[in-house]
N, C-alpha and C positions, 0 to 999 in steps of 0.2 A: 503494499500500498504506499502510495506516495503522501507522506503526511504534510508536504508542502501545499497541497491542494485541498486539505481538509481544515477549516477555520477552527473546528472544536479541538484539533488534536496540534495546533500550531505551538501549545505549550511545551511540546516534546523538543521543539528548537532549543529551549533552553538547558537542555540535558544532554549528557554524553552517554554513549553505550554502557550498559552494566555488564561488567565481566562475571557472569553468573556460573562458570565452570569454576571460578575461584571462590567466589561468595557462597554458592550453593552446593556445588558439586553436583550430585544428582537430584537428590531431595534432602531437606534439612528441617527438623521439628524444632519449631521455635519454643523458647522458655517461657510459655504462656498457656492458660486453661481457659476454656470457653465453659459456659454453664450448659452442659448438655442435654439435662432436663428442660431448661427454659428454651432451649433452641429448638429440641423436639417439639414442644408443645405448641410454640409459634409456627413451626413448620406445619403442624397438623391443622392450622386454621386455614391454609392455602386450599381454595377449592380445587375439585378434581379437573374441571373444565379449563383451569390455568394452564394445565398441562397438555394441551391439545395439539402443540406443534414444536417444531425444531427451533422456533424464534429467530429464523433467518440463518441458522447455522446449516453449513453445507459440507459436501465431500464426507470427510472421514468422521465428522462430527454428526452425522445424521443419525447415527445410532442412539444419540443421547436426546431426550426431551430437554427444554431449557426454558426458564423464565428469566428475562433480564431484569436485574434489580436497578441497574444504571447503564445508561448508554444503550446501544443498540449492536446487532452482529455487523460485521464488516460488510456482508453481502446486502445489506439494506442501504449501503449508500452513506453519505455525509450527514449524519444527524447529531443532535447534541449528545454530548457525554454528561448527563445529568440523572439525578435520581428518576426512576420511574414512578407511575402513581401507585404500584403496588407495594412499594416500599414503605409508604407511609402507614400501612397496616403492619408492618413487621418492625416494630420499634428496636427490638433486640438486635436483629440483623443490621438495621440501620446504625446502631450503635457500635457493632462490631466493625462495620466497614469505614464508618466516618470518623469513628474517634479511638476505638480499642487497639486496632491491628496497626493502622497508618493513618495519615492525616490528609493524603492526596490521591483519593481512589480514582481510577478511570472506569473502564467497563467491568461491571460485575453482574453475575449471573447464578442462578441454581441450576445444575445440571444433573440429571438424572439418568443413570444407565440401568436397563433393565436385566432380568436373570438371564444368565448365559450370553450376554452381549459383550462386545468387544469392540474397542476403539483401536484400530491398527497402529503400528509405530509410525511416527512421523516428526517432523520438526517444525517449530513455527518460526516462519521466516518473515522479515520486514523491520523498519525502523521502529514500529510500535512496540514489537516483541523485544527488539534490542535495548530498548530504553525504559522498560517498565519491569517491575518486579511481581511475580506471578505467586499468588497466596492461594491455598486450598484449605478450606475448614469442612470436614466431615460433618454432615448433619444425620444421615442415616447411611450405615454400611454394614458388613457382615465379614467374617472370618475367610472368606472366600474371595475376596477382593485383591487383585494384584495389581500394583502400580509399576510400570517398568520404567525406568529412567537410566540412562547412560549405562546399560548393561547391568544394573542392579535392581532387584525386586524390594518393594517397600510396602509395609501394612500400615495404613493410617487409621486410628481410632477416633470415635466421637469424644469430643472434648479437646481435641489437639487442633494446633494450627501448624500448617506446612508450608515452606517455601519450595517452588518447583523449578528446575532449571528446564524450562521450555524450549530453549535453543539447543538442547542435547535430543537425541532421538527418545521419543517416549511413547508408551501405550498404556491401556488399562485394560483389565479383563474382570468381568463379574462372573466369577464361577458358581454363585449360588443358584439354585433352582427357583426361588420364590422371592427372595428379598432384593429389592432395588438398592442401587448405591447412588446416594444423593449428596452432593457437596457444593459448598459456596465456592465460587472460583472468581477471584478479583485480582486486577492488575492495579498496582500502585505506582506513582512517580517515585523515582529514586531519592526521595528526600532522606536527610540524615536520621531520622527517627526510624524508619522501615529499614534502612541500611545497618543500622547499627543492631536493631534487633536481630535480623537475619544473621549478622556477623557472629552474633552470639550462640547461635541455634546449633543444635546437635546434627554434625554430618555423617556420622558413622553408623547408620541404622538400617543400611541396606543389606541385602543378601547378594553376593557376587552371581552372576549368570555366567558360567564358563562358557557356553554356546551363545551368547547374546541374547537379545530380545527374542522369544519366539515369533517366528515370521508368519505363523497363521494361527487360527484358534486353536487352543490346547484340546 
């Protein structure tokens, strides 16, 4: 994406690329906890019909339903990166996004991956991804979800907050037969607060994959 033609992402011009390979590695777990029960209770208030589409996400991400909390999918064109109306009814998520994790959020969404579904390995390319910090907050998950990043496998639990190196090759597989995997996924501008928090995170939690990320569905 050419951020120079997008007035709502022109703020990225003030930032340089983030060295995610050094800062994050593959994935790193931040030294903070969220209120898992409060988050789950708030999540349950979202009506079922809100999950009726991919919210403009295309290609590899079509497997996951999405609700954008801030901004829009790139495929929808140049639209404002601002809170969406649904976020007003989700005060704890709004607090996490705008205050607790970082202070300069850009695009944020809820992404739900169905039982047995798989987002195949890929790399996120472009200036937007080069200059933002990708955060995942598990909302609903299970013991059979594998997050693959940079030839390691990670397991993320509710109550945790993780930074993801989306400039490395990554994929996710939900191996459960009945339980969805739902995460808040949010990109932040690389301000000192979020960079310092990620720099203190635990980067040694992945299991090495001697044969690399699986090339197809397990």
